[in-house]
N, C-alpha and C positions, 0 to 999 in steps of 0.2 A: 512672374514678377513678384518679388517680395515687398509688400507695402509696410511702411512704418512711419511714425511721427517722431520728431526729435525736438528737445528743448534743453536749455542750459539753466541751471540754478544760479543764483547770485554769487555763490561760492565757487563756481566754475565746474561743478559736477555736470557732465553731459548725460542726458537721459534719453534713451530710445525706447519707444513703445511699439510692439508688434502684436497686433490682435489676431487671434485664431480661435474663433468660437466653436470649432469642431472638437475641441478638447475640453474636459472639465478641469484641467490642470493649469497651473501658472509656473513659469520659470523666471528666476531672478539670476542674472549673470553680472558679476562685477569684475571688470578687467582693470588691473593696475598697470600703468605704463612703466613697469620695472621688472627687470630680469637679471640673470647672472652677469650680463655685460656691464651692468651699472655698479658693480662692486669694486671695492678697493682691492687691488691685486694682492695685498697682504692680509685681506679679510674676506676670503671668498666663501661661497656657500650660504650667504646670508638670505638671499631671496628665497632659496628653497627652505631654509630654516624657518622663515616666516610663514611659509605655507603651513607648516606644522604649528607654529606659535599662535596663529590666528584661530586655532581650535582649542587653545588652552585657556579660554575665558577672557572676557573683556570687563570693563568697568562695572557694568550693572548686570552682566550675565555670567555667573561663575562657570556654568557648564553649558556649552553651546548647543550640544546635541539634544539635550533633554526636551526643551520647549519645541524644538523642530520635530522631533519624533511624536510628541503629543499632538502636533498639528498635522500629522500624516505626511511629513516631508522627508526628503533625503538630500544629501549634499556631498560635494566633493571639491577638489581643487587640483590645479596643476601649475607647475612653474617651468618656464623655458628660459633660454638665454635672453629672450626679448621681452617677456611679460609674465605676469602672474594672474591666474584666473580662478575665481570662486563661483560656484553655481549651486542653486537650490531648486528643487522641484517639489511642489506641494499642491494640494487642492486649492483652486482659485479662491474659494471663499475664505481661506486662511492666509491670503497673501500678506496681510499686515504683519503677521508673525515674521515673515522673511524680512520685511522692512526694519522692524525694530532690532532684530538679531544682527543684520548686516550693518546698520547704522551705528550700533553700539561698538562693534569692533573697529569701524572706521574712526569713530570718535576717539577711542583709545583702548589699546590692549591693557589687560591687568598685568603689568610688568611685574614679575616676581622672580626671585632666585629659584624658587621651587619649580615654576612653569618652565623657565629657561633650562634648568638642569634636566627636567624630565624630557623635553624635546630634544635637547642636545644629545642625550643618550640614545633616543630613537634614531636621530639622523646619523649618529656615529655608528650605530649597529647597521643601518642601511648601507653606509659607505663600505663597512667591512664586508658585509654579506655580498653586495653586488659588484663592488669595484676591487676589493683586495683578495677575497677568497674564492671568487667565482672564476672558472677557466675563461680566459680571454677578457676578464673583467676590466683590465687596465688598457684595453685597446683604445677606447674613446679618448682617454687622457693622453695616451702617447701620440695618436695620429693628429689630434688637435694641436698639441704642443709642437709637433713637426710642421704642421701646415700654417700655423699663425705665429708670428714673431712679435707683433705689436698689438693687434686688436684683442679685446677681452674674450673673444670667442675661443681663445687659446685654452680656457679652462672650462670644465664641464659644469652643469647646473648644480651638482652635488657639492662642488668646490674643488679647488686645486689640490688641497691636501687636508687630511683628517684633522691636523692640529689646528687649522683655522676655525673649525667648528668647536673643537674641544676647548679652545681658549677664548671663545666668544664671551665678551663681558656684557653685563646688563646695560651699561651706558652706551656701548657700541650699538646694541640692538635697539635701544630706545631712539637713538639718533637716526638710525636707518629707517625706522618706522615713520618718524615725523618728517623726514625728508621726502619719502616716496608714497606713503599710503594716505594721501590727502585727496579731498574732493577734486582739486584742480588737476590731479594726476590720475583720475579714474573715469571709467565709463560704466554707467548702469544701464542694463537692458532688462526690460520686463516684457515677457512674451507669453501668449496663451489666451485664456479666457479672461481678458482684462479690457478696460477702456482707458483711453489716454487721459480722460478727466480724473478718473480714480487714481491712476498712477501719479498724475501731477500733484494731486492733493496729498497723497502719501509721501511722495518725495520731498515736498515742502516741509511736511510735518516732521519727518524723521531724519532727513539729511540736511535740510535748509540751515540748521543752526550750527552745523559743524564748521570750525574755521577752515577757510580755503586752503591754507598752506601756500608755499611758494612754488610757482611752476618750475619743475625741474627741467633744465635745458641740458641736453646731452652734448658733450664735446669729447667724443671718444677718439683715441688714437687710430688713425686709419691704417689698414694693412697695405704696405707698399707692394707693387707688382712683383711676383716671384720671378727671378731671373735664372735660376738653376735648379735642377732636379735635387731632391733631398731623399735620403734613404735612412732607414734604421732597422737594426736586427735585434730580435728578442728571442731568448730561449726560455721556455717555461714548461711547467708540469701540466701540459694539456694533451688531449687525445690525438689531435691531428695538426699537421703544419697548416698555416693559413696565410693568405696573401691579402693585404689591404692596400688600396691605392686611392689617393685623394687628390682632387684638382679644384682650383678656385673657380667660382662662377659668379654671376652677377646678382645684385641685391634684389629683394622681393618686388620693389616697384619698377625695376627695369624691365622693358618688354622682352628682353632676352631671357628673363627668368622663365617665361612660359615655354620658350624653346627648349631650355635645359630640362624642364619638367617632362615634356613630351619625349625628349631624347632619352632620358633614363628609363622611361616606360618602354620605348622601342628596344632598348638593350636588355631590360630585365623584368618587364611587366608580365610575369606568368610563364606558363609552360611553352608557349610558342615564341618566346622572345629569343633574340639573337644569342645572348650569352648562355642561356639554358640549353638551347638546341645544340650549340656547337661544343661548349666546354663540359657540359654534364652528359648530355645524351649521346652525341657522336663520338667525341674524343675521350670521354670518361676521365678527364683530368681532375675535375672538381666533383665533390659530392653535393655541394650546394653553392649557389652564387647569388649575389644581389648587387644592384646598382641603384643608388637613391641619392637624394640630397636633403639638406636639413631645412630648406624652406625659410631661411632666416631673414630678418628685416634688413640687416646689412649684408654685404657681399658674403655669400656662404660657400659651401663646398659640395662637390659631387663625390660620393664615396663608393668604391667597389670593395666588396668583401667576398672571399671565397675560401671554403675549406677544401684542402687537397685530398684526393684519394690517396690512401696509404701507398707508399712506394713511388709516387710521382715526384720528380725533381722540381724544385722551386722554379729554376730557370725555364723549364719546359712549360710549366703552367703559365708563367708570366709572358712568355713569348706568344703563346696561343691567345692570351688576352690582348696583347699588343696588336696582333694581326687583325683582330676584329675591330679594334679601335681605328687602325689605319684604314681599313675598308670603309668605316664610317666617314673618314676624312676625304677619301678618294672618290667614292661613288655615292650618288644621291640615293636616299631611300626612295622606295616606290610611293606613289600617291596612295595606293591601297594600304600599305603598311602604316603610313601617317594617319590616314582616316580611321583606321582601326583603333589606334591609341587615342585619338580625339573622341571617338564614340565611347570609349571606355571612361575617359575623363568626364564626358557629359553625363553618363549614367551614374558615375560616382557623385557628381555634384547634385544630381537629382535625388539620389538615395539619401545624401546628407540633408537635403532640404526637406525631407519628409518628417524629420523629428523637430519638434518645437525647441528642444534643448540645443540641438545643433544649429538651428536658425539664429537663436539668441547669441550663441558663441560667435557665429560668423559675423553677425551685425556689429558686435563689440570689436572684433578683430579688424574688420575693414574701417571702422571709425578710428581705431588706433593707428592704422596705417595712413589715414588721411580722410576717408569719406565712406560712411556706412553704405551709401548707394552703390558702391563698387560691387556689392554682393550680386547685383543684377547685370553686371557687364563682364563678369569674369569669363564666361563661356566665349564671348566674342574675341577676347584676347587669345584664347587657345585656338579658336577657328581661324584667326588671322595668320597663324604660323604656316610657312610654306616648306616644301622639301629643300629648297635652297637655304632657308634659315637653319634647318637641321644640319646640313653639311657644313655651313659656315661656322656654326657654334661648336660642332665636333672638332673643327680645326682650332678654334679658340681655346676650348676647354682642355682637349686631349694633347696639348703641346707638352712635349717631354720636359721642357723647362718649368712648366706649371705643375709638375707632378710631385707628390710626396708618397713614398712607398715604405710600408712596414712589412718586413719579412718576419713572420711569427713561427718559430720552429718548436716542435714538440721535443722535449728532452729525451 
């Protein structure tokens, strides 16, 4: 059971304190309720650009990393389609350094053409390196565009196209910041060798005076149910043919999310999984296979990806995959097989909970979803899944009308 205390400042900033006296360290985690799904379709990649800009100096702190390093700290950040997360770890006695650094960049970034230009170049290079010049780098873009027609998950976190970042204007960037990076849209978690009393005092001191901002209310276009199979063919300079298949699944807060999570593990969680055993080991059709999901807040997707063994025909590889999925629909998995993936999930949750950094991140995430206390009930939701649920969800997800297939051929 992970214990924590929670309070909210007058400006709407939610603060969670998790004490762990077994470590000399403290972690500060700030999660903003903004991700790539909140972008204007004509100006994508902004949430990710901000992840970089937030390290480019704020009003009173020209170089973010210097004071943090002097305090023995380290930091990082990540952006997803749903959220943006910043985290710091440092010796607990230097906790106030984290407070003034993070509060200053929440107060306001030091918006300058120079900083924007620097980070724009960094992100543009990242786009080129990982998405344009890397073999199979465009797969994510293509499969999402194929799978989503309305919902903003149809573009990647890096952005829909390079020009959106290259043409980002300072005014656009400033507006995006003051719309989303406000106390009312943020969750602050402090974990480790700390007391709730001390955190309350520091939170009031450093964050209490920041204007609340307006609560951002999402009104995203919802993806209509898919009614027919979609396919796309790509020919590129890559080493091997590859097959990608994508199916819609339920949102993170739907209980069927847990079914889909265990289902993908049965199919592809390691060397004894169904896909690996049949497609790689026995039939030798694929050199590698994976089946996973994005775990997104809104309705997400299950994705299969496999690189074909040289000389194998695409239709033979796809047929073998379809046969396994058909079997999942027709026959119930065994109780032993289901229990095995439940045990794996339990050990994974336990392993994640060992790190203070991970606990802080999870508390922020569950609070963002609706309630930080869900961190303690997650395992129950997995344990409630039955073999019938797995079969029913296999029928729901792996319906041909719900499929999006990308045939990726090597030139």
